[in-house]
N, C-alpha and C positions, 0 to 999 in steps of 0.2 A: 165588877165585870168578871165572868168566868174566863179561864185559860182555854185557848183552842188547841185542838191536836192537829197534826199534819192530815191533810185530806182534801176533799172537795166540799163546795157548798155553793151559796148564792150570795152575791153582793146587791144590797138594796139601796138604790140612790133615791133619797126623798126630794120630791118637787117642791118648789116655792108655792105653787097654786093648790097644794093639798090633794092633788090627785094621786092615783095609784103609784107606788114608787117603781122606778125602772129596775128590772131584774138582770143581772149580768152573771154568768158562770163564774166561779171563784175557786181558786186553788190556795189553800192555806198552808203557809210554811211557817210552823210554830217551834219545831225543834232547832237546835243548833245547826245540826247537819243540813236540814232542808233550807234554813235561811241562807246558810253559806253558799249552797248550790244555786238557789234562787233560779233565775232564767239563763244562767251561763251555759253557752253551747246550744241554745235553742235558736231556731229560725223563725218561730212564731210562737204566740201563746193566744189561747182562746179565752176571751174574757180578761180576766184580771188574777194578779197573785198578790195575797196578803202576807206581809212579813211582819210577825209579831212575836216578841217585842223588837222594835227597830227604831233608830232615830235618824239614820242616814244609809245611803246606798252608795255603790259605785257600779260602773258599767265596763269595767276592765274584763276582757274575754267574752264580752257580749257580741253577737253578730247583727243585732238590730237596735235602732234607737227606740227608747221607751218614754212613756209618761210616767211621772212619779208624783203621788199624791201623799203628803205628810199629814197624819191624823192624830188628834189628841186623844186623851183617855176616853173622852165621850163619843169618839168617832166622828168628830167635826173636822172638815178638811182645813188644814192651816195654810197650805200653799200646794200648787201644781206646777211642776216643771217638766220640760222635755229634755231628755239626756241623750246626746249621741254616744256611741260606743267609746270606750276608753276615758271615761271621765271619772271624777271623784266628786260626789255630792257633799256639800257641806252640812253637818248636823244641823237639825232645826230645834230650837228651843220649844219645850213642851210636846215635842213629837214622841208618840209611844208606839205608833204603827206606821207601816208604809205599805202603799198599794202601788203595783207596777203594771202597766198595761202596753200594748203597742202604741207607738207615737201616733198622736191625733185621736186616740179613742175617747179619751177623757173629756175633750172639748165636745165631741158628739154626745156624750152622755150628760152633759151639763155640769161637770165636776169643776168646781172653783172654791176659793176660800169662803168658809162659812156654810157650805153645804154639809147636811148630816147624812151619814151612811149607816147601813145596818149589815150585820153579818149572820147568815143563817148556815151553820154547819150542816153538811149532807150526811 
């Protein structure tokens, strides 16, 4: 799998019924600096943010609760958690990427363990 660069793109959430994937705006944080900054100091995020590579996250310094999805090498969701500000997430075994979104968004997108996603850099 190719390495991504910082920037924008689209997150494709594949459906179980084989229908067209749901497309969500995506911000890609692939450099050390962008991953370290993440969503810190923001009041909102449009769509989702992909941190890659990453195995865990924290919400110290964040203003909003977030949904966190841990992804393996093949972009399959391992787990989805909601984290309030000021928390330290435990590292996930086999996690290579992390998606962050506003709290509650991932449930609306149908994100759960076992779902495959795709990334289209912009």
